[in-house]
N, C-alpha and C positions, 0 to 999 in steps of 0.2 A: 504494500500500500504506500502511496506517495505521502511523504511527510507533510503535515500541515505547516504553514508558514506564519510566524508571529512577528510583527514589526515592533521593535522596541527602540523608539527614538531616543537619542541621547540629548538631554536638555542643554548640556554645555555646548554641543556642536551647533544646535539650533541658535543658541545665543551668540556664538562667535560669528556665524554667518549674518544673522540679523543685525548685529552691531556694525558690521561693515557697511551694510546698506543704509542704516540710520546715519552713520557718519557722512556718507556721500550726500544724503538728502539735506543734512544740516549744513553742508557746504554748497547748497544750491545746485547740486548735480543730481539729476534724475537718472539713476543707473540704466533703466530700460529705454532711455532715449539717447544713449551714447552709441553712435554708429560704429559698426565694425570697420576695420580697414578694408576699403572697397576692393583693393587689388588682391589681398591675400585671404580675405574671407573670415570665417569663424575661427575662434581660438581653438587650438588643437595641441595634442601632445607631440612633441618633435620626434620622439623615438617610436612610439606605437602608431602614430598618425591618427589616433583616436580624436574625433571632434567632440569637444566638450559641449554638453547640452544642459538645458534646464538652468538651475541656479548657478552652475559652474560657468556657463556661457555668459550669464549676467555679470558675475563677479569679474571674470577675466576681461570681458568686453569694456569694463570701466577704465582699464589701463591704457595709457597712451604710448604704446610701443609700435615701432615700425613693422616688426614681424610678430604675428600672433602665435608664436610657438613657445611651448613651456615644457619644463622638465622638473622632476623632483630632485632633491639634493643627491640622492643615491644614483638616479639615472645620469645626472651630470657627471658624477665621478666615474661611472662605468664607461662613459664616453671619453674619459681622460680630461674632463673639465673640472673647474672649481668655481663655486659661487663666490663672488667677491665679498670680502669682509664688510659687514654692515648692511648688506642688501636685505631688503625685507620681501618675503614671499607673499603669496595669496593662497588662502585655504580653498581646497576643492573637496567636495563631499562625495562619499560613496557608501554603499551598503555592504557590510561584511556579514556573511551568513554562517552560522554554526548550528550544529545539530545537538539537541538535548532531549532527554526523556522526561516526561511529566510524571506525576505521582502514580499513574496507572501503568507506567512503563511504555507509553506510546511515544514514538519518536516525533519530535517537532523541529522545524527549522526556525531558528530565531535570527532575525535580521537586525543588526545594530548599525545605526547611522554613525559613521566616523568621518574624519577629515584628515587630509594630508596637506602639505604645503608645496606649492610649485613656484618656480622662478622663470621669468622670461629669459630667453637666450641672451638678451642684451645684458643680463646680470651675471653671465657666466663667461669666464675666461678659459682659454686653453683648448677650444674646439674649433676646427675648421668647418664652419657651417656650410651646408649645401641646401639649396632650396629647389623644390619642384618647379618646372616651367609653368608660369601662370597661364591659365587658359584665357583666351581672348573672349571678351563678352560679345555674344551674337546679338544681344538686344540691349536697349537702354533700360535703366532701372524702371521707368514707367511702363515700358513694354513688358518687362518681366513681371511687374505687379499685375498687369492686365492678364497675363498668362496664368498667374496664380489664382486669380478670381475665376477665370473661365475654366480652369482645370479642377476646381473643387467639385468632385463627382458627388452627385446626390445632395448638393448644397441647397440652401434656401433660395427662394425667388428674391431678386433684388429689384426694388422699385425706386426710381429717382424722382422725387417730388418733395414739396414742402421745405421746411427750414430746420428740421430736426432729424438727427440720425438715431435710429433705434432698431432693435431686433424684437419681433413679436413672436412669442412661442406658440400662441394659439393658432396662428396662420402660417407659421414657419416662414416669415418674410423679413427681409432687411429693407428698411426705408432709409434712403440716403438723399440729401439735397444734391443739386447739380454740382458738378466739379467746379464750375466757374464761381461758385459762392465761397469757396475756401481760399484762405490766405495763400497757400501754395499747393501744388499738385501732391507734394509729400504729405501735407495735412489731410488731403482728400483720401489718399490711399491708406494712411495710418488709421483714419476713422473707419474706413470701409473694413479693414482687417479687424479692427476692434469688434465691430458688429458680427463679422463672420466667425470670430472666435467664440462669441456668445452662442452662435447657432450650433456649434459643435456639441454643446451641452444638452441639446434636445434629446428626449428619451429614445428616439429612433437612431441616434448617433452614439455619442459617448455616455449619455445618460448621467451627466454631471450633477451631483446633488446640489451644488451651489446655484444651479440654474433651475432645476426641476422642482426644488422645494420652494414654497412660498416664503419670501423674505421681505421684510419691510425695509424701506429706504434707510440707509445708515446702520443697519444691523450688521453683526460680524459676518453672517452668511452673504449678505449683499456686498459687503466690502471685499470679501474674498473673491467673489465672482468678478467684480470689477477689476481686481488686481490680475486675475487670470487673463482677462481680456486685454488689459494694458500690456502685460508681458507678452502674450501671444501676438498681439499686433506689432510690437517692437521686433520680435523674432522674425515674423513674416516680412516686415519692412527691410530688415537687415539681409534676409535671404534674397530679396529682390534687388538689393544694392541701393536702396533709397537713402538719401542723406537726411537723417533725422535732426541734424543740428540746425536745419533751416525751418523746422516746424515752429509753430507758435510757442512762446515761452509759457511755462506753467506758472500759475498764480501762487502767491504765498499760501493761500487757503488750501490749494491742491496739495502742496508739499506738506503742510501741517497735518492734513487729513491722513496721509500715509504714514507720517511719523507717529501719529497717535495709534493707528492701527497696528503698526509693527511693534511699538512699545508694549501694547496690550497683549500681543500674541506672538511669541517667539517662534512658533511653528509656521506662521503664515507664509513667509517668503519662500521657503523651500517647498512647501506643499503647493502653493500657487504656481511656482515656476515649473514644477513637475506636471501639473495639469495643463499649463500653457504649452509645454513641449508636446504633450499628447494631442492637444488641439492642432498645433502646427503639423504634426505627423498625419493627422486625419485629413486636414485640408490639402496637404501635398501628396497624399496617398502613399506615405512612407510607412513601411513595416520595419520597425527597429530590429536590426540583426545583431547588434552589439551593445551590451550594457557596460557602462563604466565599471571598471573592476578595480580590485586592489592593486593589480599589476601596474596600473597607470598612476598609482598613488604611493608607491613605495619610495 
């Protein structure tokens, strides 16, 4: 019989990650609106080539390095390199699974959330870095965004009308104002992606509790669903290569609302980022074939 899996989140890990996000927000940096390096793409492990996803992509995407390649201290040493003295790394999280027996002797898998620290290759000396040839972009970011929208198989109907953007579960429709009413094209696509991420929570798709359960405005459930949509929209925008730095600035009230939510719930950011990644995978039709493992975090 297949062992049952129990998730045992580590509060200290959640707090470490959350505090990183809070610090960024307190410095007027919205982590999910930091664009990836357009040429090199998403942050990834230099040695394994594993692309970081979820909250790890969010954390590493905040950093302003030319090349988005990272290694653990041990990996750097194995390549003959050395992290420079005084350099500070960034935590990345992963699940470590162990098997235990309960009181009845039944085997269970217990998953512990852990973290390790990675360093950008710019922080490491002694390695002759080589990089893959960068693929040429066949489409502009706006064309890529349109392809993402058009390629959402089984997605909701999109109607362009009115002055408000929203997703309605009862009719499974996304309503969007005309693109010409937005400050920039990037704002239009970011908002469209936000609503499309909401739609992935429909019971006939991912059946996400934060969308399917009735939640009043301002409640923790409502706030989490909004964060899922914010993160998912940013992930999709970065996938398309959109420059989020040109989108409209967030208000002080917007920043404060997320600061309060994150301070009240240390599990929020990791959980929401995980759900946002699932939403992105659903919209893009991606079936994950590789889970972040301890091997990338040693």
